[in-house]
N, C-alpha and C positions, 0 to 999 in steps of 0.2 A: 374774378380776374385770374386766380390761380388755375382754375379749371381751363380757361381759355388758353393760358400760357402752356399748360400741359398738352392740350389738343394741338396747338401750333408746333410744339416741340416734337410731338408724335408724327405730325405730317412731314415736318422737315426731315426727321429721322427716316421716315418711309421713303421719301425721295432720295435721300442720301444712300440708303441701302440699295435701292434699285439702280442708282448710278454706279455704285460699287459692283453690283452684279454684272452690269453691262460691261464695265471695264475688265472685270475678271474673265468674263466669257470671251471678250475680244482677245485677251492675252492667250487664253487656252487655244482658240482657233488659230491665232498667228503662229503658235508653236507646234501645231499639229501637222503631221505628215499626211500626204495622200496615200491611199491604199495602192498596192501594186496594180490592181485592175484600173484604178483611176489614172495612174501614171501611164499605163499602156494606151488608154484612150487619148490622153493629152498628146503623147508622142505621135500617135497615128493621125489625129485630127489637126494638130498644129505642129508640123515638122520643124518649124523654125526654133521651137523650144528645145530641140535636141542639142542645139549649139550653145545653150545657156551654160555658163561656167558653173562648175560644181559648187563654188563658194556662194552662189546665189540661189541654189536649189531650195534650201530650207525656207528662205524668205519667200520665194516664189510659191511654194506649196502652201505655206501659211496664209498668204494673201488670197490664194484661190479659195481656201476654206472660208475665210472671212467674207469674201465676195459672194460665195454661194449661200452663206447664211443670211446675208443682208438683202439680197435681191430676190424679187419675185419675177419669174420668167413666164410670160403669158403668150400662148400660141394664138394667132389670129387666122381667120379664114379656115377654121377647122384643123389647123396644124397641131399635132400632138408633140409637145416638147419632151425630148428624151434627156437622159443623163449625159449622153455624149454631146448634145447641143449645149447644155449648160456648161459642161467642162470646157468645150471648145471656146465659147465666148468668154468665159471667166479667165481662161489661160491667156487669151490675147489681150484682154483688158488689163490683167495684172502684169503682163510683160512690160507694158508701158511704164508702170510705176514700181517695178520689181525692186529697184534699189533707191527709191525715193521715199521721203516721208509724206508725200502727197497721198491723199485718199479720196475716193469718190463719195464723200460723206453725204451729199445731197441726193444721191441716186438710190431709188428703191425699186424701180420697175424697168424691165426690158420687154418690149413687145416684139414678137418674132412672126414675120409673114413667111409663107412658103417661098415666095419669089418677090420680084419688084412690086412695089405698092404705090398707090396714088396718095398724094399729099396736096392739100389746098394751100396755096400761098396768096398773100395779099401784098400788093405794091402800091406805093403812093407817088403820084407825079403832080405836085401842086395840090389842087383840089380834086384831082381825078384819082379814084381808088379802083384798082383792078384786081379781080380775083381769078385765079386759074388753077387747074389741076396739073400737078407735075408728077411724073413717074420717078420714084426714087429707089435707091438700093439701101439707103440708111438715112437716119435722121437723129439728131441729138438736140434735146431741148434743155434749156437752162433749168437746173434743179430736176431734170428728168422729165419724161422717160427717154431712154434710147430705143429707137425703132430700127429693126434690122430685117433684111431679106436673108433667110437662111441659105438659100441656094448660093447667093453671092458671098455670104459670110464663109460658108464652107469652101467655096472655090478660092476665095482670097487667101484663106489659111493654107490650102493644099499647095498652091503655087507660091512658094515662099521667097522668090527672088525677082518678081516683076514690079515691085513697088506699088502694087495695087492691093489694098487690104481694107475692106469696108469697116471691119471691127476696130482695127487700129485707128482708122480715120475718125470714126465717131467718138472713140474714147480719147483721142487727142482733143476733140472739142470739149469733152467733159473735163479734162485736165485744164484746158484753157479757161473754162468757165469758173474754176475755183477762185479766180481773182475777183469775181463779181461781174465780169463782162467777158463775152466770147469775142475777142478782138485780136487774137494773135499775140497777146502779151500775158503769159501765165504768171502764176506766183513763182518768183525766183528763189533759188537756193540762197542761203546766207552768203553774202559777199559777192553775189553775181550782179553785174552792172547793168542797170536798165539802159543807160546811154549806149553802151556797147551793143547790147541786144538790139536796140532800135536801129542803130547804124547798120549793123550786119544784115538784119532782116529787111529793112527798107531797101538797101542796095540790091540784095538778092531778089527781092520781089520785083523791083523795077526791071532787072535783067530778064527775069522769067516772063514778065508781062510782055516785054519787047520780043522775046523769042517766040511766044505764042502768037502775037500779032503778025509777025513776019513769016510764020510757018516754019521757023527753025526748030529742028529736033531738040528737045529738052530732056534732061534727066528726070525732072519732076513732072508729075501729072499736069497736063494743061489746065485742069480744073483749079489748080492752085493760083491761077492768074485772076480768079474771080474777085478775091478780096484778101485782106491780111489773115483772117482766121482760116480760110481755106488753104492759103499758102502754108501756114503753120501745120495744118493737118496732113497735107501731102508730104511735107518735109519729114514729119514723124513716120509716115509710111516708108519713105526712102531710107530713113535712118536705121530702121530695123531690117528692111528687105533688100536694100542696096547700099549697105554701109560703106563698103570699099569705094564704090563709085561716087557716093556723096562726099566722102572724105577727100577724094581726089579732085572732083570738079567744084565742090563748094566747101572747102575746108573750114571756112569761118562759120557757116551754118552748122556743119557737123560739130565743130568745137563748142558752139553755144548749146546745142542739144545735149552733147556729152556732159557738159557742166550741169545743165538743168536736171538731167535724169541720172547723173552719176553712173553712166554706162559708156562702154567703148565697144560696141558690137562689131566694129571692123576687125577686132582682134579675136573674136570668138572663132573657135575651130569649127 
């Protein structure tokens, strides 16, 4: 019995030590700075990050380091993944949560295609099941992976004020999924009201849906009228790329996202 207890104690201690090592490594990465060369790549590939306030720089770089350590980037269709690709995607993903306690804890893999890729979707209509191939620029799966077109990821980052950014969009879905469901209702910050979030987003979604159906020009991407989760994702895109316009046209949406992410990009220089 004593031997068994000693073995169990050793196993528990081993697991405890490995957990301590992971926590220690995480803290080291979160407090590590990017190299000057890495900073140059991020600024060049993702110009929106140049507007990030100095007070958030250290957190931003630390989260990029942790992201790069956690994720495997896999090139598809013979694409060779470069450090610039990794840094570009990591910077955009970490921008979403730069001042939040949220983390993409379930994500381990990013698949990158050279351009748009085909994805098979299944729809159900009663007893009828339909399968079809859809051309996509990005895709986010619950608990991973995230799949991206590099051409469109790079283009979305380069044009920083059009409200169209596939990486921000797909990582908005990853943020949304941390609640256990991808449904446009993410994990809220302490004290944030679900009832207020629901009221604001449902009202705004209905207006957006009406605008798209009637052909009225809308600030948010028309794709946001697809469902609540897509509306949340395109709102995140606009929050970072068109913050002033979003704050002016949809101040309540902007306010809820500002609380959720603890950010106010409309004030960034």
